[in-house]
VMD Tcl script that draws the C-alpha trace (Angstrom):
set ca {
  {51.73 -23.96 40.43}
  {50.67 -27.61 40.13}
  {49.63 -29.12 36.83}
  {46.03 -29.34 38.07}
  {46.05 -25.67 39.05}
  {47.45 -24.71 35.66}
  {44.60 -26.51 33.91}
  {41.93 -25.33 36.33}
  {42.96 -21.86 37.58}
  {39.42 -21.08 38.75}
  {39.24 -24.19 40.95}
  {38.42 -22.21 44.10}
  {35.40 -20.64 42.43}
  {34.35 -23.97 40.92}
  {34.42 -25.62 44.35}
  {32.36 -22.90 46.02}
  {28.71 -23.70 46.74}
  {27.71 -20.78 44.52}
  {28.82 -22.81 41.49}
  {26.10 -25.37 42.12}
  {23.57 -22.55 42.10}
  {25.07 -21.15 38.90}
  {24.82 -24.49 37.12}
  {21.27 -25.10 38.31}
  {20.00 -21.69 37.17}
  {21.90 -21.87 33.86}
  {20.42 -25.21 32.85}
  {16.90 -24.09 33.77}
  {17.36 -20.87 31.80}
  {19.05 -22.30 28.70}
  {17.89 -25.89 28.22}
  {14.42 -25.09 26.80}
  {16.18 -23.44 23.84}
  {19.34 -25.54 23.75}
  {17.60 -28.92 23.81}
  {16.05 -28.19 20.42}
  {19.50 -28.12 18.81}
  {20.22 -31.81 19.42}
  {17.81 -33.11 16.78}
  {20.34 -31.95 14.16}
  {22.88 -34.53 15.28}
  {20.76 -37.58 14.28}
  {22.38 -39.97 16.74}
  {22.20 -43.70 16.01}
  {20.69 -46.11 18.50}
  {23.44 -47.31 20.80}
  {25.24 -43.98 20.57}
  {28.13 -43.11 22.84}
  {27.83 -39.61 24.32}
  {30.43 -37.65 26.27}
  {29.61 -34.59 28.38}
  {33.02 -32.98 28.88}
  {33.18 -30.62 31.84}
  {29.90 -32.03 33.11}
  {29.94 -30.24 36.47}
  {27.12 -31.55 38.66}
  {25.61 -33.51 35.79}
  {22.78 -31.13 34.93}
  {23.08 -31.60 31.17}
  {24.38 -35.19 31.36}
  {21.18 -36.43 32.95}
  {19.04 -34.52 30.47}
  {21.01 -36.00 27.57}
  {20.43 -39.51 28.93}
  {16.70 -38.81 29.10}
  {16.73 -37.35 25.58}
  {18.57 -40.37 24.13}
  {17.28 -43.39 26.08}
  {18.71 -45.76 23.46}
  {22.28 -44.59 24.02}
  {24.86 -47.22 24.87}
  {26.62 -44.85 27.25}
  {26.37 -41.29 28.51}
  {29.57 -40.37 30.34}
  {30.13 -37.17 32.29}
  {33.76 -36.15 32.84}
  {34.92 -33.33 35.09}
  {38.06 -32.31 36.95}
  {36.24 -31.19 40.13}
  {35.49 -33.92 42.71}
  {33.12 -31.59 44.58}
  {30.83 -31.31 41.56}
  {31.15 -34.99 40.62}
  {30.04 -35.96 44.11}
  {26.74 -34.17 43.54}
  {26.39 -35.69 40.07}
  {26.93 -39.22 41.37}
  {24.41 -38.65 44.13}
  {21.81 -37.80 41.51}
  {22.54 -41.02 39.63}
  {22.27 -42.98 42.88}
  {18.82 -41.47 43.39}
  {17.61 -43.12 40.20}
  {18.63 -40.72 37.45}
  {19.29 -43.49 34.94}
  {22.18 -45.40 33.38}
  {24.74 -42.58 33.42}
  {28.32 -42.71 34.63}
  {30.51 -39.93 35.95}
  {34.26 -39.90 36.29}
  {37.05 -37.53 37.16}
  {39.22 -36.76 34.20}
  {41.39 -34.21 32.45}
  {39.86 -32.62 29.36}
  {43.37 -31.98 28.03}
  {44.21 -35.69 28.09}
  {41.10 -37.86 27.90}
  {41.49 -41.57 28.57}
  {39.28 -42.58 25.64}
  {40.59 -43.97 22.34}
  {40.42 -42.15 19.04}
  {37.06 -42.07 17.21}
  {35.08 -43.35 20.20}
  {32.03 -41.06 20.61}
  {29.00 -40.23 18.47}
  {28.49 -36.88 20.23}
  {30.65 -34.76 22.51}
  {28.98 -31.97 24.45}
  {31.05 -29.29 26.15}
  {29.10 -26.54 27.95}
  {30.29 -23.55 29.99}
  {33.90 -24.78 29.95}
  {35.97 -23.00 27.31}
  {36.03 -19.73 29.29}
  {37.29 -21.55 32.39}
  {40.43 -23.19 31.03}
  {43.73 -21.94 29.64}
  {44.41 -22.95 26.03}
  {40.89 -24.14 25.25}
  {42.26 -25.19 21.85}
  {43.86 -28.18 23.56}
  {40.54 -29.32 24.98}
  {38.73 -28.80 21.67}
  {41.49 -30.79 19.97}
  {40.80 -33.66 22.36}
  {37.11 -33.44 21.52}
  {38.03 -33.78 17.84}
  {40.27 -36.77 18.56}
  {37.67 -38.82 20.46}
  {34.83 -38.18 18.00}
  {34.15 -40.80 15.37}
  {34.27 -39.56 11.80}
  {31.09 -37.71 10.87}
  {30.09 -37.24 14.51}
  {29.21 -33.90 16.08}
  {30.69 -31.65 18.74}
  {28.32 -29.30 20.57}
  {30.26 -26.51 22.29}
  {28.48 -23.88 24.37}
  {31.18 -21.24 24.62}
  {30.52 -18.25 26.88}
  {31.46 -14.69 25.97}
  {31.26 -11.95 28.58}
  {31.14 -9.26 25.93}
  {27.68 -10.54 25.01}
  {25.88 -9.52 28.21}
  {23.88 -6.30 27.95}
  {22.15 -4.42 30.75}
  {21.13 -0.77 31.14}
  {22.64 1.69 33.55}
  {20.79 1.83 36.83}
  {21.04 4.50 39.54}
  {24.22 5.82 37.96}
  {25.91 2.38 37.84}
  {27.18 1.23 34.43}
  {27.17 -2.60 34.29}
  {29.39 -2.64 31.19}
  {32.31 -1.78 33.47}
  {31.87 -5.07 35.27}
  {32.61 -7.17 32.20}
  {35.31 -5.00 30.62}
  {37.07 -3.62 33.71}
  {36.74 -6.54 36.13}
  {35.95 -9.84 34.40}
  {38.40 -9.46 31.49}
  {41.37 -8.53 33.78}
  {40.51 -11.45 36.08}
  {40.49 -13.95 33.23}
  {43.73 -12.56 31.83}
  {45.32 -13.01 35.25}
  {44.16 -16.64 35.33}
  {45.28 -17.33 31.76}
  {41.70 -17.76 30.54}
  {39.56 -15.86 28.03}
  {36.31 -14.12 28.98}
  {35.51 -13.56 25.30}
  {36.33 -16.99 23.91}
  {32.81 -17.41 22.51}
  {33.55 -15.19 19.53}
  {36.65 -17.15 18.53}
  {35.37 -20.69 19.07}
  {34.14 -21.24 15.51}
  {37.46 -20.30 13.86}
  {39.24 -22.34 16.54}
  {37.20 -25.41 15.63}
  {37.69 -24.80 11.91}
  {41.46 -24.67 12.39}
  {41.31 -28.02 14.20}
  {39.58 -29.73 11.28}
  {35.87 -29.55 12.12}
  {33.47 -29.22 9.18}
  {29.77 -28.27 8.76}
  {30.35 -25.57 11.34}
  {27.58 -23.28 12.51}
  {26.68 -21.03 15.41}
  {23.31 -20.86 17.11}
  {22.65 -18.23 19.75}
  {20.67 -18.99 22.89}
  {18.95 -15.77 23.87}
  {18.77 -15.55 27.61}
  {16.67 -12.47 28.26}
  {13.87 -11.28 30.49}
  {11.26 -11.97 27.80}
  {12.18 -15.63 27.20}
  {13.53 -16.76 30.56}
  {11.94 -16.52 34.02}
  {13.40 -13.53 35.81}
  {14.20 -15.57 38.91}
  {16.41 -17.92 36.89}
  {18.27 -15.10 35.14}
  {18.70 -13.17 38.38}
  {19.77 -16.38 40.12}
  {22.72 -16.74 37.74}
  {23.92 -13.21 38.53}
  {23.43 -13.65 42.27}
  {25.51 -16.83 42.18}
  {28.21 -15.14 40.08}
  {28.33 -12.25 42.54}
  {28.61 -14.57 45.53}
  {31.36 -16.68 43.97}
  {33.36 -14.14 42.00}
  {33.07 -10.64 43.49}
  {36.18 -10.96 45.66}
  {38.56 -12.39 43.02}
  {37.26 -9.88 40.45}
  {38.05 -7.02 42.81}
  {41.46 -8.46 43.63}
  {42.53 -8.63 39.98}
  {40.92 -5.49 38.58}
  {41.83 -2.60 40.84}
  {38.10 -1.95 41.32}
  {36.97 -2.05 44.92}
  {34.88 -4.94 46.21}
  {32.15 -2.44 47.08}
  {31.99 -1.25 43.46}
  {32.10 -4.76 42.00}
  {29.21 -5.81 44.21}
  {27.33 -2.61 43.34}
  {27.58 -3.44 39.61}
  {26.28 -6.96 40.19}
  {23.50 -5.59 42.40}
  {22.46 -3.08 39.72}
  {22.09 -5.89 37.18}
  {20.20 -8.07 39.64}
  {17.84 -5.18 40.43}
  {17.14 -4.73 36.72}
  {16.39 -8.43 36.29}
  {14.07 -8.42 39.30}
  {12.28 -5.27 38.12}
  {9.15 -6.23 36.12}
  {9.90 -3.33 33.77}
  {13.63 -4.04 33.47}
  {15.29 -5.70 30.49}
  {18.58 -7.55 30.12}
  {20.00 -10.06 27.67}
  {22.86 -12.56 27.42}
  {23.58 -14.01 23.98}
  {25.18 -17.43 24.42}
  {26.93 -18.99 21.38}
  {26.63 -22.70 20.72}
  {29.10 -23.82 18.06}
  {28.51 -27.19 16.41}
  {30.77 -28.99 14.00}
  {31.51 -32.47 12.65}
  {34.70 -34.43 12.54}
  {35.49 -35.01 8.88}
}
mol new
graphics top color blue
foreach p $ca { graphics top sphere $p radius 0.5 }
foreach p [lrange $ca 0 end-1] q [lrange $ca 1 end] { graphics top cylinder $p $q radius 0.2 }
display resetview
């Protein structure tokens, strides 16, 4: 296995067109709640902001609009397919933002360089996320904040539907898949102690509540449709559950989300901490 593959074992899924749909629906679903968290960080004028694991630049561009006085807003990602889309958006007039390919385990930036580092939807994708969080700590200036949205697939809750139990999808398919790729589907619950062990202070967790009461159903369902399209086959391959059953579990959740009387919820942890 190449070094790149070791650090990005879900590269095939990240490069699939379904990932662009996932990122688009996630930002639309979560940003109305998440954007309110940034006022806590009290960034100075001329701030330097890093969006680590920026994907197609969905959050990067919103951060640039939120902090128009920033000196720089840099999006870094390992995937050229996603960066191509991000750069196209900048070329279309998205503002003074730069994107570059880079390794979150070995950032090119000097110590104590950024006033804010944002890392969203990444920790569950990489082996040894501690190494990436350690790099975040290194490049932050003293007193500056890290904002880490850290997914946890034990925090999705949907009812049974037509005899299909969606809990099996997360525990019997997603967890085995992430173990096989050296990643952690439940990293969200251990991100705060991880950051504490690396020296972050003023730590706290805020939960974004993505549910059918707060988020448009089409956005929530769109996330699950994109996950199904991009992940059903590898989940089946690593879990011993048939592809038919994996798709049936996704489809049961999607049907619930599209049902005006259905309810589902995903609690998404955002862990923030300062470099001492």
